[in-house]
Each structure stands twice: as C-alpha cells, then as structure tokens.
Residue, then its C-alpha position, 0 to 999 in steps of 0.5 A: m107728488p113726492n113721497a106718495t104711498t099706496i097706504p094712506r098716512s092719516d087714520a081717516g085715509k086708512r079707514a077709507l082704504l079698509q072700508h073700500l077693501s072690505n066692500h070690494l075685495t070680493n070682486y077679486v077673489t078668483i083673480l088674486e086667490i083670496t080665501p074666505a078667511d082672508l076676506t073675514q080678516v079684512k072685514t074684522g080688521f076694518d070693523w075693529f079699526d073703525y070702532s077704535l077710531k070712534l072710541e078715540d073720538a068719544a074719549q076726546n069729546y068726554t075729556d073736553a067736556i070734563f075740562a070745560f066743567k072744571r073751568v066752570l067750577r073754577d072760574g064760573p060761567k062766562s055768561a055770569g056777568v060778574d067781575n073777577a073778584t067775586g065771580f061764581g067760580a069755586l077758586r075765586r070764591y075761596l080766594w075772596f072769602s080767605g081775603r075777607f077773613n084774613c085766612p093764611y091760605 
C-alpha cells in the first residue's frame, strides 16, 4: 500500500481517529505520561471537529434545498404535467405573458 499514512486523509477517517483517541487514550495515561489537560484537549478537539462536520452537512443540505426551491419557482414543479410554454414557473409565466403583450423585455 503506497503512501499509507497513520493519519487518515478524509474527514470521516479523521473523525473516527479522534473519536477512538478520545475514548481509548485514557488506557495509556501512565505509559505515555499523558496529562489530564492533554486528555481534555483531545476530547474538546474531537467535539469541535465533529460539530463542524455536522454543521457542514447541515449547511450543504440547506443549500441544496434553497436551490431546489429556486428551480421550482423558476421552472415549476416537475409533476405539474404542463408544457414548457405555459409552465407554472415564474420565469416561464413572465416570458409567456411578455410575448403575449409584446413586452420588449
């Protein structure tokens, strides 16, 4: 396996590693001379990293929903079953009306 590293490259892998360290590092406190402050720092780091990944997922889902809503407003719902010339979308209605009344826009 070329270029294998101990630290994972993906965010999901880093989340799993931080979670594992957060849960199991207490077993090695005396052997590795880990202070309680170090354990707290690892736990806090995992919590914030996990929170930021969840926040990123929520923001992406929100963005996807906004774009889907915009497409429905612009093009009309896909299940409407009407032709493109007189679709329910705001842009299609505007173009249809402007063509009907010889609007220059």
